[in-house]
N, C-alpha and C positions, 0 to 999 in steps of 0.2 A: 542420438536421433532426436530431432526437434519437430514441433508442430509450428507451421508458419501461416500467417495471414497478412494480406496487403491492405493498406488503407490510404486514403487521400485526406490530408489535413483540411478540415472544414473551417470556414471563417469563424463560426461560433465556438470553435475549440481554442481560439486565440484571445489574448487580453488586449489592453489598450496599447501595448507595445507590439502588437501583431505577432506575439510569440505564444506557443502552446503553454498553458498553465500546468502546474504540477499535478493537480487532480486529474486533468485530462490525460496526462501521461499514464497515471495509475489506471485509468479506465481502459486505455489501449492494451495495457499489459493484462488486466484481468479479463477483458473481453476475449483475448486470444486464448487464455487458459480455459475459459468456459467453452470456447469452440473446440479445443482439444478434448475436453471431457465429453462433449456432445458427439464428436466424431469417433472417439475410441471407446467410449462407454466405461463405466456408467456415467451418464450425464448428471449434471447437478440436480435436475428435477427428479431423475430416477433415484438418486440417493435420498432425496427428501421424501419420496414416496415410501422408502424403506425405513424412514425414521432416522436418517443419518445426514450429516452436513459437515463440510469442511469449514473450519473457522480459522481465519488468519491470526497468527499470534505475533508475527514480526516480519518486517520487510525493510530492506535497504535498497535505495535507488540511486545510482550514480549517473549524472547527466553531463556528458562531455561537450555537446554542442546543442544550441537551441534549435527548436523546430518552428517553422513558419507556415502560414496559410498557403495551401495549394501544393505543398510538397508531398511526394509519395513515399511511404515508409513500409518496411517489412518488419513485422513483429514476430519474434520467435519465442517459444517457451518449451520447457520440458520438465518432467518430474525427475527427481533424484532419489537415490535409494533411501527408503524410509527405515527408520530404526526406532524401536520403542514406540513412543507415542508422537514422534515428530516426522512430518512429511515435508521435506524440502522441495522447493521449486525455483528454477532460474528463468530469467527472461533476457532478451536482447532486442534493441531497436536499431535497424539499419536504414540509412538513407543512401540509396545506390549501394555501394560496397563499404560505406563508412559506418562504423559502429558509433552511434550517437548516445546510446543509453544502455546500461546494464543493471540487472537487479537480481538479488537473491531474497528468498522468502522462506518462512517456516509456517506450517499449517498443522492443525490438529483435526482429527476426524472424531466427531462427537455423536453419541446417540442422543437425538433430540428429545426423547421421552424420558430417559433416565439421567441425562446430562453427564454421563460417564464417557471418558475418553476410550477410543477404540484403538487397540494395538495394531501395529503394522502386520499385515499378513492375515488378519481376521476377516477382511473384506477383499474380494477379488477386484483388482483395479487393472485395467488394460492399457493405461497410459504409457507411451514410450518414455524411456528413461535415458539419462546421460549424466555425466559428472557435473557437479555444481560449478558455477563460475568462481574464479579466484579474484575476489575484489579486495581493495586495499583495507577495508574495515569489515568486521563481522556484522551480521544482522542484529544481534543483541546489543543494546546500548546500556550505558551506565551513566547516570547523571552524577557528576562529582559531588561527593557528600558535603564538601566545604562550600559549594556554590550556593549563594542565596538567590532564591527565585522570588520574583515580585509579581503581584497580580497585574496583568496587562489587558484582561478582557473577560467577557462573559459570553456564553453561547447557549441558546435554548434549541434543542433538537426539534426540527420541523418534520412534518409528515413527508415532505419531498426529499428529506435526507435519508430516509429509511429504505430498506429493500425487502425481499420476500421473507427474510427471517424476522422482520419486525424491528430491527435495530439499525442504527446509522451505518450505512454502507462504508466499508473501509476506504473506498476511493474518494469519499467526501471529506475525510479527515485532513488530508494535506492542505486543502484550501482554507479550512477553518484555522489551522495552525499558521499557515503562511500569512494570512490576512492580519494576524495579531502582531506581526513583526513591525518594527518602525519603518515607515515609508516603503511598504511592500511594492508600490508601483515602480520603484527604482531598483528593484532587486530581481535576480534570476537565481533559481535554486540550482546548485551544483551537486548537492548530495543531501539526501533526507533518509532518515531511519526512524521507524515508528514501531513501538511495542504496544500491542493492543491487550489491555489487561482486564477491563470490565466494560461491557457494551453499554450503549446508551439508546434509549427508546424515545419515541415521540413525546415531547413535553418535558423531557429531562433537562435540568439546568446544570450547566458546567461552568466552573471558574477556570480561567487560563492563567498559568504562571510561567514566567520566563526568566532566564539568566543567560549571560554570555561570558565565555572564557575561551582563550586560545583560538579565536576566530569562529567559534561554534556557538550557535544558539541552542540552548536546552529548554524544552518546554514540557509542561505537565498539565493535563486537564483533570479536574477533580469534581466528582459528584457532590451534591449537597450533604450527603451523609459521610463524606470524607473518603470514599473509595476512589482510588486512582483509575481514571478512564483510559488514558493513553499517556505515554512518555515519548518524547521525540528529540532527535538531534538534527539540526539543519545547518548546512553551510551554504552561503549565498555569495553571489558576485554582484557588485554594483554595476548598473547599466550606465552607459554614457560616461 
């Protein structure tokens, strides 16, 4: 059983090619999950008031067809059986009856005061559940050890990148990574997977490293103190 929301693609959701950018796709997915939490309880804010928060640890999004201005879409999401300290969630985007995007993600539930992980079953969650999607690749990525990554950019976290938790919102990372690719204006994301390892707050400075092998871009953002912020795998299609 899934939770469903309908949206109309707004013009400011699109880029210079009049296609929906990858961070905007992430926002539609996460907004729908937030709606399910608000509708079935506890909501995200209710969890926060209890000193608890869901933290995204990894996500893989597969994009089968591009989305354009004015199109109407249905976004579905559902939780999956949680085990140990892992809370999986799946998503699907449909245009009419056509599946244009699918995603799997893994989350952790954290005590915001002690920073300790909360095991599945310790907090009552009423979200409807179903089986996870069967995607071609898993959520977790591994950057090939033999691949040399080169410095391709820098990024300083801005206030407008952050959310209620005080760190860069997970939906803003895809654009930061995508914009570091060579000639991003001529590319369309077909698949992206991100592992979130250490958060970044306003003013934090990140270095972006990248390498390519077997048609996949691998990226890593690193804090000044050497801590890895995120790692990503991106597959693109050239436009035109």
